C-alpha positions in Angstrom: -86.2 -98.8 51.6 -83.0 -99.7 53.5 -80.9 -97.1 55.3 -78.3 -97.4 52.6 -81.0 -96.9 50.0 -81.5 -93.4 51.3 -78.0 -92.5 50.0 -79.4 -93.3 46.5 -82.2 -90.9 47.1 -79.8 -88.1 48.0 -77.5 -89.0 45.1 -80.4 -88.7 42.6 -81.1 -85.2 44.0 -77.5 -84.2 43.4 -77.4 -85.6 39.9 -80.8 -84.2 38.8 -80.2 -80.7 40.1 -76.6 -80.8 38.7 -78.2 -81.5 35.3 -80.7 -78.7 35.8 -77.9 -76.3 36.8 -75.9 -77.3 33.6 -78.9 -76.5 31.4 -79.5 -73.1 33.2 -75.8 -72.3 32.6 -76.1 -73.3 29.0 -79.1 -71.0 28.6 -77.2 -68.1 30.2 -74.1 -68.7 28.0 -76.3 -68.5 24.9 -78.4 -65.5 25.9 -77.0 -63.5 22.9 -76.8 -66.4 20.5 -79.1 -65.7 17.5 -81.8 -68.3 17.0 -81.1 -70.0 20.3 -84.1 -71.5 22.1 -83.9 -71.8 25.8 -83.9 -75.4 27.3 -85.4 -77.0 30.3 -85.2 -80.4 32.1 -88.2 -81.8 33.8 -87.7 -83.3 37.3 -90.0 -86.2 38.1 -90.1 -88.5 41.2 -88.8 -92.1 41.0 -91.5 -94.0 42.9 -91.4 -97.5 44.3 -93.6 -100.3 42.8 -97.2 -100.0 43.7 -98.2 -103.6 43.0 -99.1 -105.6 46.1 -97.0 -108.6 47.0 -96.4 -110.6 50.1 -92.7 -110.1 50.3 -92.5 -106.8 48.5 -93.5 -104.1 50.8 -92.6 -100.4 50.8 -93.1 -97.6 53.2 -93.9 -95.3 50.3 -91.0 -92.9 50.7 -90.0 -93.1 47.1 -86.7 -93.6 45.4 -85.6 -90.0 44.6 -85.8 -87.8 41.5 -84.9 -88.2 37.9 -84.1 -85.5 35.3 -85.4 -85.7 31.8 -83.3 -85.2 28.7 -83.0 -81.5 28.0 -85.7 -80.1 25.7 -86.2 -76.7 24.2 -89.1 -74.3 24.7 -90.5 -73.9 21.2 -93.9 -72.8 19.8 -94.4 -74.5 16.4 -97.3 -72.3 15.5 -95.4 -69.1 16.2 -92.5 -70.5 14.1 -94.8 -71.3 11.2 -96.2 -67.7 11.3 -92.7 -66.3 11.5 -91.7 -68.2 8.3 -94.7 -66.7 6.5 -94.0 -63.2 7.6 -90.3 -63.3 7.0 -91.0 -64.6 3.4 -93.3 -61.7 2.7 -90.9 -59.2 4.3 -88.0 -60.4 2.2 -90.1 -60.4 -1.0 -91.2 -56.8 -0.4 -87.7 -55.6 0.4 -86.3 -57.2 -2.7 -89.0 -55.5 -4.8 -88.3 -52.2 -3.1 -84.6 -52.5 -3.9 -85.3 -53.2 -7.6 -87.7 -50.2 -7.8 -85.0 -48.1 -6.2 -82.6 -49.1 -8.9 -85.1 -48.2 -11.6 -85.6 -44.8 -9.9 -81.9 -44.2 -9.8 -81.6 -45.1 -13.6 -84.6 -42.8 -14.5 -83.2 -40.0 -12.3 -86.2 -37.8 -12.2 -86.6 -34.9 -11.7 -83.2 -33.7 -12.7 -81.4 -31.6 -15.3 -80.0 -34.7 -17.0 -83.2 -36.8 -17.0 -85.2 -37.7 -20.1 -87.9 -35.1 -19.3 -85.3 -32.4 -19.6 -83.9 -33.9 -22.8 -87.3 -34.0 -24.4 -88.0 -30.4 -23.4 -84.6 -29.4 -24.8 -85.4 -31.2 -28.1 -88.7 -29.3 -28.4 -87.0 -26.0 -27.5 -84.6 -26.6 -30.4 -87.5 -26.9 -32.8 -88.6 -23.4 -31.5 -85.2 -22.1 -32.5 -85.7 -23.5 -36.0 -89.2 -21.9 -36.1 -87.7 -18.6 -35.1 -84.7 -18.9 -37.6 -86.0 -21.0 -40.4 -83.3 -19.8 -42.9 -80.4 -20.5 -40.5 -78.7 -23.8 -41.3 -77.0 -23.8 -37.9 -80.3 -24.0 -36.2 -81.1 -27.1 -38.3 -77.8 -28.6 -37.5 -78.5 -28.0 -33.8 -81.9 -29.8 -34.0 -80.2 -32.8 -35.6 -77.6 -33.0 -32.9 -80.1 -32.5 -30.1 -82.2 -35.3 -31.7 -79.2 -37.6 -31.8 -78.4 -36.8 -28.2 -82.1 -37.5 -27.2 -82.0 -40.9 -29.1 -78.7 -41.8 -27.4 -80.2 -41.0 -24.0 -83.2 -43.2 -24.7 -80.8 -46.0 -25.7 -78.7 -45.4 -22.5 -81.8 -45.7 -20.3 -83.0 -48.8 -22.1 -79.5 -50.2 -21.8 -79.6 -49.5 -18.0 -82.8 -51.5 -17.8 -81.3 -54.3 -19.8 -78.1 -54.4 -17.7 -80.3 -54.4 -14.6 -82.2 -57.4 -15.8 -79.0 -59.3 -16.5 -77.6 -58.5 -13.1 -80.8 -59.6 -11.4 -80.7 -62.8 -13.4 -77.1 -63.5 -12.1 -78.3 -62.6 -8.6 -81.2 -65.1 -9.1 -78.9 -67.9 -10.1 -76.7 -67.2 -7.1 -79.8 -67.1 -4.8 -81.1 -70.5 -6.1 -77.6 -72.1 -5.7 -77.6 -70.8 -2.1 -81.1 -72.3 -1.6 -79.8 -75.7 -2.7 -76.9 -75.5 -0.3 -79.1 -74.4 2.6 -81.7 -77.2 1.9 -78.9 -79.8 1.9 -77.7 -78.5 5.3 -81.3 -78.8 6.6 -81.5 -82.4 5.4 -78.2 -83.2 7.1 -79.3 -81.7 10.4 -82.5 -83.6 10.2 -80.4 -86.8 10.0 -78.3 -85.8 12.9 -81.4 -84.8 15.0 -83.0 -88.2 14.3 -79.8 -90.0 15.4 -79.6 -87.9 18.6 -83.2 -88.5 19.6 -82.9 -92.2 18.9 -79.9 -92.3 21.2 -81.8 -90.3 23.9 -79.3 -87.5 23.6 -80.1 -83.7 23.7 -80.9 -82.4 20.2 -82.1 -78.9 21.0 -79.0 -77.1 19.7 -79.2 -79.1 16.5 -82.9 -78.2 16.1 -82.0 -74.5 16.6 -79.4 -74.7 13.9 -81.9 -76.4 11.6 -84.7 -73.9 12.3 -82.3 -71.0 11.6 -81.6 -72.4 8.2 -85.3 -73.0 7.6 -85.9 -69.3 8.3 -83.2 -68.5 5.8 -85.1 -70.6 3.3 -88.2 -68.7 4.1 -86.4 -65.4 3.4 -85.1 -66.8 0.1 -88.0 -68.7 -1.4 -90.9 -68.7 1.1 -91.3 -72.2 2.6 -93.6 -74.0 5.0 -92.8 -76.8 7.4 -94.5 -80.0 8.5 -93.2 -81.5 11.7 -92.5 -85.3 11.7 -91.7 -87.7 14.4 -88.6 -87.4 16.6 -87.9 -83.8 15.9 -87.6 -84.1 12.1 -89.1 -81.3 10.0 -90.0 -81.5 6.3 -89.7 -78.3 4.3 -92.2 -77.5 1.5 -92.0 -75.1 -1.4 -95.5 -74.8 -2.6 -96.9 -78.4 -2.7 -93.6 -80.1 -3.3 -91.0 -81.0 -0.6 -87.8 -79.2 -0.8 -86.5 -81.2 2.2 -88.1 -84.5 3.2 -86.3 -86.0 6.2 -82.7 -86.4 5.4 -83.1 -85.9 1.6 -83.1 -82.5 -0.1 -84.4 -81.7 -3.6 -82.7 -79.1 -5.8 -83.8 -76.1 -7.9 -82.4 -74.4 -10.9 -83.0 -71.4 -13.1 -84.4 -71.9 -16.6 -84.1 -68.9 -18.9 -84.4 -70.8 -22.2 -87.5 -73.0 -22.3 -90.0 -70.1 -22.7 -88.7 -67.0 -24.5 -88.7 -63.9 -22.3 -89.4 -65.8 -19.2 -86.9 -66.7 -16.5 -88.3 -69.5 -14.4 -87.2 -71.3 -11.2 -87.8 -75.1 -11.7 -87.3 -78.3 -9.9 -84.1 -79.8 -11.2 -85.3 -83.4 -10.9 -88.9 -82.9 -12.2 -88.3 -80.0 -14.6 -91.6 -78.3 -13.5 -92.0 -74.8 -12.3 -91.4 -74.1 -8.6 -93.7 -71.7 -6.7 -91.1 -69.4 -5.1 -91.8 -66.3 -3.1 -89.3 -64.5 -0.8 -86.4 -62.7 -2.3 -86.1 -65.3 -5.1 -89.7 -64.9 -6.1 -89.3 -61.1 -6.1 -86.2 -61.3 -8.3 -88.1 -63.5 -10.7 -91.0 -61.1 -10.8 -88.7 -58.2 -11.4 -87.0 -59.9 -14.2 -90.1 -61.2 -15.9 -92.6 -58.4 -15.2 -91.3 -55.2 -13.6 -88.4 -54.3 -15.7 -90.0 -55.4 -19.0 -93.0 -53.3 -18.2 -90.8 -50.1 -17.8 -88.8 -51.0 -20.9 -92.1 -51.3 -22.8 -93.3 -47.9 -21.5 -89.9 -46.4 -22.5 -90.3 -47.8 -26.0 -93.9 -46.5 -26.2 -92.5 -43.0 -25.3 -90.0 -43.2 -28.2 -92.7 -44.5 -30.6 -94.9 -41.6 -29.5 -92.2 -39.1 -30.1 -91.3 -40.6 -33.5 -94.9 -40.7 -34.6 -95.7 -37.2 -33.5 -92.6 -35.6 -35.0 -92.7 -37.5 -38.2 -96.5 -36.9 -38.7 -95.9 -33.1 -38.8 -92.4 -33.2 -40.4 -93.5 -35.1 -43.5 -96.1 -32.4 -44.2 -93.4 -29.7 -44.5 -90.7 -28.7 -46.9 -86.9 -28.5 -46.3 -84.5 -25.7 -46.9 -84.2 -26.7 -50.6 -88.0 -26.8 -51.2 -88.2 -30.6 -51.1 -90.9 -32.5 -49.3 -90.0 -33.5 -45.7 -88.9 -37.1 -44.9 -89.4 -38.8 -41.5 -87.1 -37.1 -39.0 -86.9 -40.2 -36.7 -86.6 -43.9 -37.3 -87.7 -46.7 -35.0 -85.7 -49.9 -35.2 -84.7 -52.8 -33.0 -82.2 -50.6 -31.3 -84.8 -47.9 -30.5 -85.1 -44.3 -31.7 -82.6 -42.8 -34.2 -82.4 -39.7 -36.4 -83.0 -40.4 -40.1 -79.5 -40.9 -41.6 -80.5 -38.8 -44.6 -81.2 -35.8 -42.4 -78.1 -36.6 -40.2 -76.0 -36.4 -43.4 -77.7 -33.2 -44.6 -79.4 -30.9 -42.0 -80.8 -28.8 -44.7 -83.4 -31.6 -45.2 -85.0 -30.6 -41.9 -88.5 -29.6 -42.9 -89.6 -26.3 -41.3 -91.8 -24.6 -43.9 -95.4 -25.3 -44.8 -94.7 -24.5 -48.5 -91.9 -25.3 -51.0 -91.1 -21.6 -51.4 -91.3 -20.6 -47.8 -87.6 -20.1 -47.1 -88.4 -18.0 -44.1 -91.4 -20.0 -43.0 -91.0 -21.9 -39.8 -94.6 -22.9 -39.1 -94.0 -26.6 -39.4 -91.1 -26.4 -37.0 -93.4 -24.5 -34.6 -96.1 -27.2 -34.8 -93.5 -29.8 -34.0 -92.3 -27.8 -31.0 -95.9 -27.7 -29.7 -96.2 -31.5 -29.7 -96.7 -32.7 -26.1 -97.6 -36.4 -26.6 -94.1 -37.8 -25.8 -93.5 -35.6 -22.8 -96.9 -36.6 -21.4 -96.2 -40.3 -22.0 -92.9 -40.0 -20.3 -94.3 -38.1 -17.4 -97.0 -40.7 -17.0 -94.3 -43.4 -16.8 -92.3 -41.4 -14.1 -95.6 -40.8 -12.2 -96.4 -44.5 -12.2 -92.9 -45.3 -11.0 -93.3 -42.8 -8.2 -96.6 -44.2 -7.1 -95.3 -47.8 -7.2 -92.3 -46.9 -5.2 -94.3 -45.1 -2.5 -96.7 -48.0 -2.3 -93.9 -50.6 -1.9 -92.3 -48.3 0.7 -95.5 -48.3 2.8 -95.9 -52.0 2.4 -92.3 -52.6 3.5 -92.8 -50.4 6.6 -96.1 -52.2 7.5 -94.7 -55.7 6.9 -91.5 -54.9 8.9 -93.7 -54.0 11.9 -95.7 -57.3 11.6 -92.5 -59.3 11.3 -91.0 -57.6 14.3 -94.1 -58.4 16.3 -94.0 -62.1 15.3 -90.3 -62.3 16.1 -91.0 -60.7 19.5 -93.7 -63.3 20.2 -91.3 -66.1 19.2 -88.6 -64.6 21.4 -91.0 -64.4 24.3 -91.5 -68.1 24.1 -88.0 -69.3 23.1 -85.7 -66.5 24.1 -83.5 -66.6 27.2 -84.7 -64.4 30.1 -81.7 -63.6 32.3 -83.8 -62.8 35.4 -85.8 -66.1 35.0 -82.6 -68.1 34.6 -81.0 -66.5 37.6 -84.1 -67.3 39.7 -84.0 -70.9 38.5 -80.3 -71.2 39.2 -80.7 -70.0 42.8 -83.6 -72.5 43.4 -81.5 -75.3 41.9 -78.5 -74.3 44.0 -80.5 -74.5 47.2 -82.0 -77.8 46.2 -78.5 -79.2 45.4 -77.2 -78.0 48.8 -80.2 -79.6 50.5 -79.6 -82.9 48.8 -76.0 -82.8 50.0 -77.1 -82.1 53.5 -79.5 -85.0 53.3 -76.6 -87.3 52.3 -74.6 -85.9 55.2 -77.5 -86.7 57.6 -77.9 -90.2 56.3 -74.2 -90.7 56.6 -74.3 -89.6 60.2 -77.1 -92.0 60.9 -75.2 -94.8 59.3 -72.1 -94.0 61.3 -74.1 -94.3 64.5 -75.6 -97.5 63.3 -72.3 -99.0 62.3 -70.0 -97.8 65.0 -72.1 -97.2 68.0 -74.8 -100.0 67.9 -74.0 -102.7 70.5 -71.6 -100.7 72.6 -74.0 -100.3 75.6 -72.7 -102.3 78.7 -69.1 -102.6 77.5 
């Protein structure tokens, strides 16, 4: 190496350590940026040729240092685990929110809940049994029965409205998934272009991975790394994003009656979604219909029990009792015949028992509907407590995985400051080296040959 070549060695040190200092500064600037992965540059020596040649000799001092393109510190396995845990966490929290809405609609225990209304209805039959010849007591039982039927209809309507709202939320969520998937595909294209041009792509990868985590929250995805920083995103066995191309999803609520499905828009086949979208789909198709079915069963139980006894009695006019309740598509209702004429409430065991309230007493002692409703509320409580425990456990697991990912990819201020000081000293040393070489060259150029003048 020539004396002038030593300047190149010093210059490479300045350039390499300046690059390393820039990256350290970039890390420190993004210490609070969500999803940012810290970056590094590798420094490696630039060595002279080692092949032997007659006129190509080297003293082995080397040619200086080179800095690699900045890369990010990233653990792909931890990231894959984080996607799985975030998807499970989002699914459980969405299910928890739906059960919370159901609990709010049921509103038990309370003075206005269905349990109190059923008890009030049975207490009204006791009034009829105690005052069988009082027409006002029979009018009261009709009004209480109508109120009870209206309360059943109100609760069922709340479930129906809840299902409609969740369906709208599902459509919005699927539309957001499509937008996010398109953004991931676009970033894949930009990352590929940056890598091919030997330019830093770490920040683009961070943006892409943050969007992939959003997809994991929404539908539960997995990833498959490809060459040059590109990542394919899979939903089940089908690719949601393949390189720079994204597929689309849509909601299908018409193909199968009573089933709201998430399907691939291009293929028309069902997509296997988890995350919040999968939980919404499960709530619409399973959870809410199950509670509506239980509520219908309570009404049917009440109608069956009351009518079975009521039709064995006789009304205030001595006529045989007719069914007190009717069950139709709209649910429970008081028989219009009785609603129009409360004297047709059957309270007596015989046609001549004007003061007989034994049938009304037997109706008041019916407990089937109350037991069925209490069983529904108990099941709801157990399911809610279970999901609450699962959410708490899954949240801890997700936090631990995030902490592990942060330990690998997150910025540590103390570590960056230590690196920055080391880089600063190395930069200053390279500058002093150039100054020393410059002094030597000055002696060589200006002082050589001056002896004897």
